[in-house]
PDBQT receptor file of N, H, CA, C and O in Angstrom, charges set to zero:
ATOM      1  N   MET A   1      18.235  -0.058  -2.509  1.00  0.00    +0.000 N 
ATOM      2  CA  MET A   1      16.741  -0.377  -2.658  1.00  0.00    +0.000 C 
ATOM      3  C   MET A   1      16.935  -1.276  -3.955  1.00  0.00    +0.000 C 
ATOM      4  O   MET A   1      17.458  -0.945  -5.018  1.00  0.00    +0.000 OA
ATOM      5  N   ASN A   2      16.315  -2.641  -3.554  1.00  0.00    +0.000 N 
ATOM      6  H   ASN A   2      15.890  -2.910  -2.689  1.00  0.00    +0.000 HD
ATOM      7  CA  ASN A   2      16.248  -3.476  -4.796  1.00  0.00    +0.000 C 
ATOM      8  C   ASN A   2      14.922  -3.560  -5.572  1.00  0.00    +0.000 C 
ATOM      9  O   ASN A   2      13.976  -2.979  -5.041  1.00  0.00    +0.000 OA
ATOM     10  N   GLY A   3      14.712  -4.141  -6.657  1.00  0.00    +0.000 N 
ATOM     11  H   GLY A   3      15.480  -4.613  -7.089  1.00  0.00    +0.000 HD
ATOM     12  CA  GLY A   3      13.562  -3.995  -7.573  1.00  0.00    +0.000 C 
ATOM     13  C   GLY A   3      12.228  -4.336  -6.763  1.00  0.00    +0.000 C 
ATOM     14  O   GLY A   3      11.213  -3.659  -6.926  1.00  0.00    +0.000 OA
ATOM     15  N   ILE A   4      12.281  -5.438  -5.866  1.00  0.00    +0.000 N 
ATOM     16  H   ILE A   4      13.106  -5.988  -5.734  1.00  0.00    +0.000 HD
ATOM     17  CA  ILE A   4      11.035  -5.858  -5.233  1.00  0.00    +0.000 C 
ATOM     18  C   ILE A   4      10.677  -4.984  -4.208  1.00  0.00    +0.000 C 
ATOM     19  O   ILE A   4       9.487  -4.775  -3.976  1.00  0.00    +0.000 OA
ATOM     20  N   SER A   5      11.476  -4.502  -3.630  1.00  0.00    +0.000 N 
ATOM     21  H   SER A   5      12.443  -4.672  -3.818  1.00  0.00    +0.000 HD
ATOM     22  CA  SER A   5      10.941  -3.306  -2.524  1.00  0.00    +0.000 C 
ATOM     23  C   SER A   5      10.466  -2.199  -3.285  1.00  0.00    +0.000 C 
ATOM     24  O   SER A   5       9.447  -1.639  -2.882  1.00  0.00    +0.000 OA
ATOM     25  N   THR A   6      10.968  -1.834  -4.207  1.00  0.00    +0.000 N 
ATOM     26  H   THR A   6      11.796  -2.289  -4.535  1.00  0.00    +0.000 HD
ATOM     27  CA  THR A   6      10.536  -0.771  -4.802  1.00  0.00    +0.000 C 
ATOM     28  C   THR A   6       9.152  -1.034  -5.392  1.00  0.00    +0.000 C 
ATOM     29  O   THR A   6       8.274  -0.188  -5.225  1.00  0.00    +0.000 OA
ATOM     30  N   LEU A   7       8.875  -2.294  -6.155  1.00  0.00    +0.000 N 
ATOM     31  H   LEU A   7       9.589  -2.981  -6.291  1.00  0.00    +0.000 HD
ATOM     32  CA  LEU A   7       7.602  -2.638  -6.573  1.00  0.00    +0.000 C 
ATOM     33  C   LEU A   7       6.628  -2.495  -5.524  1.00  0.00    +0.000 C 
ATOM     34  O   LEU A   7       5.617  -1.807  -5.660  1.00  0.00    +0.000 OA
ATOM     35  N   LEU A   8       6.982  -3.286  -4.229  1.00  0.00    +0.000 N 
ATOM     36  H   LEU A   8       7.803  -3.845  -4.118  1.00  0.00    +0.000 HD
ATOM     37  CA  LEU A   8       6.093  -3.178  -3.507  1.00  0.00    +0.000 C 
ATOM     38  C   LEU A   8       5.770  -1.652  -2.807  1.00  0.00    +0.000 C 
ATOM     39  O   LEU A   8       4.694  -1.380  -2.274  1.00  0.00    +0.000 OA
ATOM     40  N   PHE A   9       6.642  -0.946  -2.892  1.00  0.00    +0.000 N 
ATOM     41  H   PHE A   9       7.516  -1.167  -3.324  1.00  0.00    +0.000 HD
ATOM     42  CA  PHE A   9       6.171   0.620  -2.499  1.00  0.00    +0.000 C 
ATOM     43  C   PHE A   9       5.370   1.074  -3.494  1.00  0.00    +0.000 C 
ATOM     44  O   PHE A   9       4.310   1.611  -3.173  1.00  0.00    +0.000 OA
ATOM     45  N   PHE A  10       5.710   0.948  -4.831  1.00  0.00    +0.000 N 
ATOM     46  H   PHE A  10       6.571   0.511  -5.092  1.00  0.00    +0.000 HD
ATOM     47  CA  PHE A  10       4.724   1.393  -5.683  1.00  0.00    +0.000 C 
ATOM     48  C   PHE A  10       3.248   0.935  -5.640  1.00  0.00    +0.000 C 
ATOM     49  O   PHE A  10       2.310   1.723  -5.757  1.00  0.00    +0.000 OA
ATOM     50  N   VAL A  11       3.102  -0.499  -5.451  1.00  0.00    +0.000 N 
ATOM     51  H   VAL A  11       3.864  -1.139  -5.356  1.00  0.00    +0.000 HD
ATOM     52  CA  VAL A  11       1.994  -1.122  -5.101  1.00  0.00    +0.000 C 
ATOM     53  C   VAL A  11       1.323  -0.479  -4.055  1.00  0.00    +0.000 C 
ATOM     54  O   VAL A  11       0.186  -0.064  -4.278  1.00  0.00    +0.000 OA
ATOM     55  N   GLY A  12       1.868  -0.313  -2.864  1.00  0.00    +0.000 N 
ATOM     56  H   GLY A  12       2.792  -0.651  -2.683  1.00  0.00    +0.000 HD
ATOM     57  CA  GLY A  12       1.164   0.203  -1.709  1.00  0.00    +0.000 C 
ATOM     58  C   GLY A  12       0.687   1.671  -1.765  1.00  0.00    +0.000 C 
ATOM     59  O   GLY A  12      -0.326   2.090  -1.205  1.00  0.00    +0.000 OA
ATOM     60  N   LEU A  13       1.663   2.501  -2.614  1.00  0.00    +0.000 N 
ATOM     61  H   LEU A  13       2.486   2.161  -3.069  1.00  0.00    +0.000 HD
ATOM     62  CA  LEU A  13       1.199   3.825  -2.766  1.00  0.00    +0.000 C 
ATOM     63  C   LEU A  13      -0.184   3.822  -3.835  1.00  0.00    +0.000 C 
ATOM     64  O   LEU A  13      -1.166   4.521  -3.589  1.00  0.00    +0.000 OA
ATOM     65  N   PHE A  14      -0.103   3.009  -4.937  1.00  0.00    +0.000 N 
ATOM     66  H   PHE A  14       0.695   2.440  -5.136  1.00  0.00    +0.000 HD
ATOM     67  CA  PHE A  14      -1.196   2.606  -5.772  1.00  0.00    +0.000 C 
ATOM     68  C   PHE A  14      -2.541   2.390  -5.000  1.00  0.00    +0.000 C 
ATOM     69  O   PHE A  14      -3.594   2.985  -5.231  1.00  0.00    +0.000 OA
ATOM     70  N   LEU A  15      -2.329   1.452  -4.058  1.00  0.00    +0.000 N 
ATOM     71  H   LEU A  15      -1.474   0.969  -3.870  1.00  0.00    +0.000 HD
ATOM     72  CA  LEU A  15      -3.669   0.886  -3.380  1.00  0.00    +0.000 C 
ATOM     73  C   LEU A  15      -4.030   1.964  -2.443  1.00  0.00    +0.000 C 
ATOM     74  O   LEU A  15      -5.242   2.145  -2.327  1.00  0.00    +0.000 OA
ATOM     75  N   LEU A  16      -3.130   2.841  -1.637  1.00  0.00    +0.000 N 
ATOM     76  H   LEU A  16      -2.145   2.694  -1.732  1.00  0.00    +0.000 HD
ATOM     77  CA  LEU A  16      -3.508   3.750  -0.939  1.00  0.00    +0.000 C 
ATOM     78  C   LEU A  16      -4.241   4.968  -1.524  1.00  0.00    +0.000 C 
ATOM     79  O   LEU A  16      -5.127   5.567  -0.914  1.00  0.00    +0.000 OA
ATOM     80  N   GLY A  17      -3.810   5.284  -2.742  1.00  0.00    +0.000 N 
ATOM     81  H   GLY A  17      -3.090   4.798  -3.237  1.00  0.00    +0.000 HD
ATOM     82  CA  GLY A  17      -4.518   6.153  -3.576  1.00  0.00    +0.000 C 
ATOM     83  C   GLY A  17      -5.663   5.734  -3.982  1.00  0.00    +0.000 C 
ATOM     84  O   GLY A  17      -6.631   6.494  -4.005  1.00  0.00    +0.000 OA
ATOM     85  N   GLY A  18      -5.732   4.564  -4.336  1.00  0.00    +0.000 N 
ATOM     86  H   GLY A  18      -4.946   3.946  -4.318  1.00  0.00    +0.000 HD
ATOM     87  CA  GLY A  18      -7.475   3.967  -4.474  1.00  0.00    +0.000 C 
ATOM     88  C   GLY A  18      -8.213   4.055  -3.345  1.00  0.00    +0.000 C 
ATOM     89  O   GLY A  18      -9.369   4.479  -3.362  1.00  0.00    +0.000 OA
ATOM     90  N   ALA A  19      -7.615   3.666  -2.287  1.00  0.00    +0.000 N 
ATOM     91  H   ALA A  19      -6.676   3.322  -2.274  1.00  0.00    +0.000 HD
ATOM     92  CA  ALA A  19      -8.473   4.049  -0.781  1.00  0.00    +0.000 C 
ATOM     93  C   ALA A  19      -8.976   5.554  -0.679  1.00  0.00    +0.000 C 
ATOM     94  O   ALA A  19     -10.136   5.852  -0.395  1.00  0.00    +0.000 OA
ATOM     95  N   VAL A  20      -8.074   6.366  -0.915  1.00  0.00    +0.000 N 
ATOM     96  H   VAL A  20      -7.131   6.124  -1.145  1.00  0.00    +0.000 HD
ATOM     97  CA  VAL A  20      -8.289   7.657  -0.761  1.00  0.00    +0.000 C 
ATOM     98  C   VAL A  20      -9.380   8.218  -1.851  1.00  0.00    +0.000 C 
ATOM     99  O   VAL A  20     -10.185   9.109  -1.581  1.00  0.00    +0.000 OA
ATOM    100  N   SER A  21      -9.301   7.676  -2.902  1.00  0.00    +0.000 N 
ATOM    101  H   SER A  21      -8.647   6.952  -3.120  1.00  0.00    +0.000 HD
ATOM    102  CA  SER A  21     -10.176   8.065  -3.895  1.00  0.00    +0.000 C 
ATOM    103  C   SER A  21     -11.540   7.543  -3.906  1.00  0.00    +0.000 C 
ATOM    104  O   SER A  21     -12.540   8.150  -4.287  1.00  0.00    +0.000 OA
ATOM    105  N   PHE A  22     -11.471   6.250  -3.408  1.00  0.00    +0.000 N 
ATOM    106  H   PHE A  22     -10.658   5.757  -3.098  1.00  0.00    +0.000 HD
ATOM    107  CA  PHE A  22     -12.823   5.570  -2.969  1.00  0.00    +0.000 C 
ATOM    108  C   PHE A  22     -13.578   6.318  -1.673  1.00  0.00    +0.000 C 
ATOM    109  O   PHE A  22     -14.808   6.371  -1.652  1.00  0.00    +0.000 OA
ATOM    110  N   TRP A  23     -12.900   6.801  -0.766  1.00  0.00    +0.000 N 
ATOM    111  H   TRP A  23     -11.901   6.758  -0.783  1.00  0.00    +0.000 HD
ATOM    112  CA  TRP A  23     -13.231   7.568   0.370  1.00  0.00    +0.000 C 
ATOM    113  C   TRP A  23     -14.049   8.824  -0.080  1.00  0.00    +0.000 C 
ATOM    114  O   TRP A  23     -15.165   9.128   0.340  1.00  0.00    +0.000 OA
ATOM    115  N   LYS A  24     -13.250   9.548  -1.072  1.00  0.00    +0.000 N 
ATOM    116  H   LYS A  24     -12.343   9.300  -1.413  1.00  0.00    +0.000 HD
ATOM    117  CA  LYS A  24     -13.727  10.860  -1.696  1.00  0.00    +0.000 C 
ATOM    118  C   LYS A  24     -14.980  10.596  -2.150  1.00  0.00    +0.000 C 
ATOM    119  O   LYS A  24     -15.904  11.378  -1.928  1.00  0.00    +0.000 OA
ATOM    120  N   GLN A  25     -15.154   9.359  -2.896  1.00  0.00    +0.000 N 
ATOM    121  H   GLN A  25     -14.404   8.723  -3.077  1.00  0.00    +0.000 HD
ATOM    122  CA  GLN A  25     -16.389   9.085  -3.526  1.00  0.00    +0.000 C 
ATOM    123  C   GLN A  25     -17.369   8.516  -3.037  1.00  0.00    +0.000 C 
ATOM    124  O   GLN A  25     -18.286   8.140  -3.767  1.00  0.00    +0.000 OA
ATOM    125  N   LYS A  26     -17.393   8.294  -1.447  1.00  0.00    +0.000 N 
ATOM    126  H   LYS A  26     -16.648   8.600  -0.854  1.00  0.00    +0.000 HD
ATOM    127  CA  LYS A  26     -18.099   8.045  -0.514  1.00  0.00    +0.000 C 
ATOM    128  C   LYS A  26     -18.769   6.488  -0.909  1.00  0.00    +0.000 C 
ATOM    129  O   LYS A  26     -19.936   6.102  -0.844  1.00  0.00    +0.000 OA
ATOM    130  N   MET A  27     -17.635   5.845  -1.302  1.00  0.00    +0.000 N 
ATOM    131  H   MET A  27     -16.686   6.158  -1.354  1.00  0.00    +0.000 HD
ATOM    132  CA  MET A  27     -17.825   4.236  -1.561  1.00  0.00    +0.000 C 
ATOM    133  C   MET A  27     -18.112   3.433  -0.332  1.00  0.00    +0.000 C 
ATOM    134  O   MET A  27     -18.044   4.041   0.737  1.00  0.00    +0.000 OA
ATOM    135  N   PRO A  28     -18.435   2.118  -0.315  1.00  0.00    +0.000 N 
ATOM    136  CA  PRO A  28     -18.607   1.529   0.846  1.00  0.00    +0.000 C 
ATOM    137  C   PRO A  28     -17.490   1.446   1.752  1.00  0.00    +0.000 C 
ATOM    138  O   PRO A  28     -16.414   1.664   1.196  1.00  0.00    +0.000 OA
ATOM    139  N   THR A  29     -17.423   1.166   3.125  1.00  0.00    +0.000 N 
ATOM    140  H   THR A  29     -18.298   0.989   3.577  1.00  0.00    +0.000 HD
ATOM    141  CA  THR A  29     -16.582   1.334   4.204  1.00  0.00    +0.000 C 
ATOM    142  C   THR A  29     -15.632   0.069   3.937  1.00  0.00    +0.000 C 
ATOM    143  O   THR A  29     -14.411   0.211   3.860  1.00  0.00    +0.000 OA
ATOM    144  N   GLY A  30     -16.191  -1.035   3.817  1.00  0.00    +0.000 N 
ATOM    145  H   GLY A  30     -17.183  -1.150   3.879  1.00  0.00    +0.000 HD
ATOM    146  CA  GLY A  30     -15.536  -2.054   3.601  1.00  0.00    +0.000 C 
ATOM    147  C   GLY A  30     -14.575  -2.569   2.412  1.00  0.00    +0.000 C 
ATOM    148  O   GLY A  30     -13.810  -3.534   2.394  1.00  0.00    +0.000 OA
ATOM    149  N   VAL A  31     -14.829  -1.735   1.559  1.00  0.00    +0.000 N 
ATOM    150  H   VAL A  31     -15.450  -0.952   1.574  1.00  0.00    +0.000 HD
ATOM    151  CA  VAL A  31     -13.796  -1.659   0.472  1.00  0.00    +0.000 C 
ATOM    152  C   VAL A  31     -12.607  -0.543   0.518  1.00  0.00    +0.000 C 
ATOM    153  O   VAL A  31     -11.536  -0.543  -0.089  1.00  0.00    +0.000 OA
ATOM    154  N   ILE A  32     -13.105   0.339   1.370  1.00  0.00    +0.000 N 
ATOM    155  H   ILE A  32     -13.975   0.339   1.863  1.00  0.00    +0.000 HD
ATOM    156  CA  ILE A  32     -12.088   1.239   1.541  1.00  0.00    +0.000 C 
ATOM    157  C   ILE A  32     -11.008   0.566   2.774  1.00  0.00    +0.000 C 
ATOM    158  O   ILE A  32      -9.797   0.754   2.668  1.00  0.00    +0.000 OA
ATOM    159  N   VAL A  33     -11.418   0.002   3.598  1.00  0.00    +0.000 N 
ATOM    160  H   VAL A  33     -12.403  -0.150   3.684  1.00  0.00    +0.000 HD
ATOM    161  CA  VAL A  33     -10.862  -0.849   4.836  1.00  0.00    +0.000 C 
ATOM    162  C   VAL A  33      -9.879  -1.776   3.977  1.00  0.00    +0.000 C 
ATOM    163  O   VAL A  33      -8.663  -1.768   4.168  1.00  0.00    +0.000 OA
ATOM    164  N   LEU A  34     -10.474  -2.534   3.063  1.00  0.00    +0.000 N 
ATOM    165  H   LEU A  34     -11.462  -2.540   2.907  1.00  0.00    +0.000 HD
ATOM    166  CA  LEU A  34      -9.724  -3.578   2.608  1.00  0.00    +0.000 C 
ATOM    167  C   LEU A  34      -8.545  -2.886   1.620  1.00  0.00    +0.000 C 
ATOM    168  O   LEU A  34      -7.397  -3.326   1.675  1.00  0.00    +0.000 OA
ATOM    169  N   LEU A  35      -8.819  -2.016   0.909  1.00  0.00    +0.000 N 
ATOM    170  H   LEU A  35      -9.752  -1.659   0.864  1.00  0.00    +0.000 HD
ATOM    171  CA  LEU A  35      -7.688  -1.310   0.388  1.00  0.00    +0.000 C 
ATOM    172  C   LEU A  35      -6.699  -0.726   1.164  1.00  0.00    +0.000 C 
ATOM    173  O   LEU A  35      -5.504  -0.812   0.883  1.00  0.00    +0.000 OA
ATOM    174  N   GLY A  36      -7.157  -0.110   2.168  1.00  0.00    +0.000 N 
ATOM    175  H   GLY A  36      -8.128  -0.039   2.396  1.00  0.00    +0.000 HD
ATOM    176  CA  GLY A  36      -6.159   0.425   3.267  1.00  0.00    +0.000 C 
ATOM    177  C   GLY A  36      -5.410  -0.528   3.835  1.00  0.00    +0.000 C 
ATOM    178  O   GLY A  36      -4.272  -0.146   4.109  1.00  0.00    +0.000 OA
ATOM    179  N   ILE A  37      -5.730  -1.949   4.181  1.00  0.00    +0.000 N 
ATOM    180  H   ILE A  37      -6.655  -2.259   3.959  1.00  0.00    +0.000 HD
ATOM    181  CA  ILE A  37      -5.080  -3.002   4.685  1.00  0.00    +0.000 C 
ATOM    182  C   ILE A  37      -3.995  -3.373   3.721  1.00  0.00    +0.000 C 
ATOM    183  O   ILE A  37      -2.782  -3.432   3.924  1.00  0.00    +0.000 OA
ATOM    184  N   GLY A  38      -4.671  -3.607   2.644  1.00  0.00    +0.000 N 
ATOM    185  H   GLY A  38      -5.656  -3.560   2.479  1.00  0.00    +0.000 HD
ATOM    186  CA  GLY A  38      -3.808  -3.981   1.514  1.00  0.00    +0.000 C 
ATOM    187  C   GLY A  38      -2.584  -3.076   1.232  1.00  0.00    +0.000 C 
ATOM    188  O   GLY A  38      -1.446  -3.543   1.180  1.00  0.00    +0.000 OA
ATOM    189  N   ALA A  39      -2.854  -1.799   1.055  1.00  0.00    +0.000 N 
ATOM    190  H   ALA A  39      -3.779  -1.420   1.097  1.00  0.00    +0.000 HD
ATOM    191  CA  ALA A  39      -1.762  -0.711   1.116  1.00  0.00    +0.000 C 
ATOM    192  C   ALA A  39      -0.720  -0.793   2.154  1.00  0.00    +0.000 C 
ATOM    193  O   ALA A  39       0.479  -0.619   1.938  1.00  0.00    +0.000 OA
ATOM    194  N   GLY A  40      -1.309  -1.098   3.420  1.00  0.00    +0.000 N 
ATOM    195  H   GLY A  40      -2.284  -1.240   3.596  1.00  0.00    +0.000 HD
ATOM    196  CA  GLY A  40      -0.414  -0.917   4.602  1.00  0.00    +0.000 C 
ATOM    197  C   GLY A  40       0.407  -2.280   4.497  1.00  0.00    +0.000 C 
ATOM    198  O   GLY A  40       1.601  -2.245   4.792  1.00  0.00    +0.000 OA
ATOM    199  N   MET A  41      -0.066  -3.257   4.166  1.00  0.00    +0.000 N 
ATOM    200  H   MET A  41      -1.037  -3.286   3.926  1.00  0.00    +0.000 HD
ATOM    201  CA  MET A  41       0.794  -4.655   4.180  1.00  0.00    +0.000 C 
ATOM    202  C   MET A  41       1.746  -4.624   3.020  1.00  0.00    +0.000 C 
ATOM    203  O   MET A  41       2.804  -5.246   3.107  1.00  0.00    +0.000 OA
ATOM    204  N   ALA A  42       1.427  -3.907   1.886  1.00  0.00    +0.000 N 
ATOM    205  H   ALA A  42       0.567  -3.401   1.816  1.00  0.00    +0.000 HD
ATOM    206  CA  ALA A  42       2.390  -3.770   0.869  1.00  0.00    +0.000 C 
ATOM    207  C   ALA A  42       3.632  -2.828   1.215  1.00  0.00    +0.000 C 
ATOM    208  O   ALA A  42       4.775  -3.051   0.816  1.00  0.00    +0.000 OA
ATOM    209  N   LEU A  43       3.234  -1.687   2.055  1.00  0.00    +0.000 N 
ATOM    210  H   LEU A  43       2.306  -1.506   2.379  1.00  0.00    +0.000 HD
ATOM    211  CA  LEU A  43       4.346  -0.560   2.304  1.00  0.00    +0.000 C 
ATOM    212  C   LEU A  43       5.218  -1.264   3.327  1.00  0.00    +0.000 C 
ATOM    213  O   LEU A  43       6.440  -1.116   3.319  1.00  0.00    +0.000 OA
ATOM    214  N   LEU A  44       4.580  -2.043   4.219  1.00  0.00    +0.000 N 
ATOM    215  H   LEU A  44       3.588  -2.163   4.225  1.00  0.00    +0.000 HD
ATOM    216  CA  LEU A  44       5.363  -2.654   5.283  1.00  0.00    +0.000 C 
ATOM    217  C   LEU A  44       6.354  -3.864   4.586  1.00  0.00    +0.000 C 
ATOM    218  O   LEU A  44       7.565  -3.745   4.776  1.00  0.00    +0.000 OA
ATOM    219  N   ALA A  45       5.944  -4.833   3.917  1.00  0.00    +0.000 N 
ATOM    220  H   ALA A  45       4.961  -4.930   3.763  1.00  0.00    +0.000 HD
ATOM    221  CA  ALA A  45       6.522  -5.558   3.263  1.00  0.00    +0.000 C 
ATOM    222  C   ALA A  45       7.706  -4.873   2.383  1.00  0.00    +0.000 C 
ATOM    223  O   ALA A  45       8.798  -5.437   2.315  1.00  0.00    +0.000 OA
ATOM    224  N   GLY A  46       7.468  -3.661   1.720  1.00  0.00    +0.000 N 
ATOM    225  H   GLY A  46       6.581  -3.203   1.776  1.00  0.00    +0.000 HD
ATOM    226  CA  GLY A  46       8.461  -2.964   1.011  1.00  0.00    +0.000 C 
ATOM    227  C   GLY A  46       9.610  -2.549   1.947  1.00  0.00    +0.000 C 
ATOM    228  O   GLY A  46      10.813  -2.666   1.713  1.00  0.00    +0.000 OA
ATOM    229  N   ALA A  47       9.075  -2.084   2.957  1.00  0.00    +0.000 N 
ATOM    230  H   ALA A  47       8.098  -1.989   3.147  1.00  0.00    +0.000 HD
ATOM    231  CA  ALA A  47      10.011  -1.393   3.965  1.00  0.00    +0.000 C 
ATOM    232  C   ALA A  47      11.068  -2.666   4.681  1.00  0.00    +0.000 C 
ATOM    233  O   ALA A  47      12.282  -2.606   4.878  1.00  0.00    +0.000 OA
ATOM    234  N   LEU A  48      10.266  -3.611   4.923  1.00  0.00    +0.000 N 
ATOM    235  H   LEU A  48       9.280  -3.660   4.763  1.00  0.00    +0.000 HD
ATOM    236  CA  LEU A  48      11.112  -4.771   5.666  1.00  0.00    +0.000 C 
ATOM    237  C   LEU A  48      11.976  -5.322   4.470  1.00  0.00    +0.000 C 
ATOM    238  O   LEU A  48      12.986  -5.877   4.904  1.00  0.00    +0.000 OA
ATOM    239  N   ARG A  49      11.905  -5.336   3.350  1.00  0.00    +0.000 N 
ATOM    240  H   ARG A  49      11.085  -4.885   2.997  1.00  0.00    +0.000 HD
ATOM    241  CA  ARG A  49      12.907  -5.849   2.278  1.00  0.00    +0.000 C 
ATOM    242  C   ARG A  49      13.839  -4.980   1.900  1.00  0.00    +0.000 C 
ATOM    243  O   ARG A  49      14.620  -5.290   1.001  1.00  0.00    +0.000 OA
ATOM    244  N   LEU A  50      13.911  -3.667   2.570  1.00  0.00    +0.000 N 
ATOM    245  H   LEU A  50      13.277  -3.415   3.300  1.00  0.00    +0.000 HD
ATOM    246  CA  LEU A  50      15.182  -2.781   2.175  1.00  0.00    +0.000 C 
ATOM    247  C   LEU A  50      16.396  -3.545   3.021  1.00  0.00    +0.000 C 
ATOM    248  O   LEU A  50      16.276  -4.390   3.907  1.00  0.00    +0.000 OA
ATOM    249  N   ASP A  51      17.499  -3.018   2.504  1.00  0.00    +0.000 N 
ATOM    250  H   ASP A  51      17.596  -2.331   1.783  1.00  0.00    +0.000 HD
ATOM    251  CA  ASP A  51      18.987  -3.588   2.767  1.00  0.00    +0.000 C 
ATOM    252  C   ASP A  51      19.435  -2.968   4.160  1.00  0.00    +0.000 C 
ATOM    253  O   ASP A  51      20.336  -3.475   4.828  1.00  0.00    +0.000 OA
ATOM    254  N   VAL A  52      18.712  -1.792   4.561  1.00  0.00    +0.000 N 
ATOM    255  H   VAL A  52      17.980  -1.380   4.018  1.00  0.00    +0.000 HD
ATOM    256  CA  VAL A  52      19.220  -1.420   5.901  1.00  0.00    +0.000 C 
ATOM    257  C   VAL A  52      18.825  -2.096   6.998  1.00  0.00    +0.000 C 
ATOM    258  O   VAL A  52      19.289  -1.669   8.055  1.00  0.00    +0.000 OA
ATOM    259  N   TRP A  53      17.970  -3.199   7.069  1.00  0.00    +0.000 N 
ATOM    260  H   TRP A  53      17.593  -3.546   6.211  1.00  0.00    +0.000 HD
ATOM    261  CA  TRP A  53      17.757  -3.945   8.113  1.00  0.00    +0.000 C 
ATOM    262  C   TRP A  53      18.533  -5.085   8.113  1.00  0.00    +0.000 C 
ATOM    263  O   TRP A  53      18.472  -5.795   9.116  1.00  0.00    +0.000 OA
ATOM    264  N   SER A  54      19.315  -5.439   7.115  1.00  0.00    +0.000 N 
ATOM    265  H   SER A  54      19.364  -4.862   6.299  1.00  0.00    +0.000 HD
ATOM    266  CA  SER A  54      20.446  -6.377   7.443  1.00  0.00    +0.000 C 
ATOM    267  C   SER A  54      21.873  -6.210   7.722  1.00  0.00    +0.000 C 
ATOM    268  O   SER A  54      22.574  -7.192   7.966  1.00  0.00    +0.000 OA
TER     269      SER A  54
């Protein structure tokens, strides 16, 4: 696991935690969806950058 994939995983988990926190606070749905999409994209990019795929 290299540095960039690790960073993308941490960013994705941070955004996912923010989405869960906003959902518990009953924030607007658009903000939660946007954070969820960003988290999913960061986690997917981190997974695709792993060395096991090459």
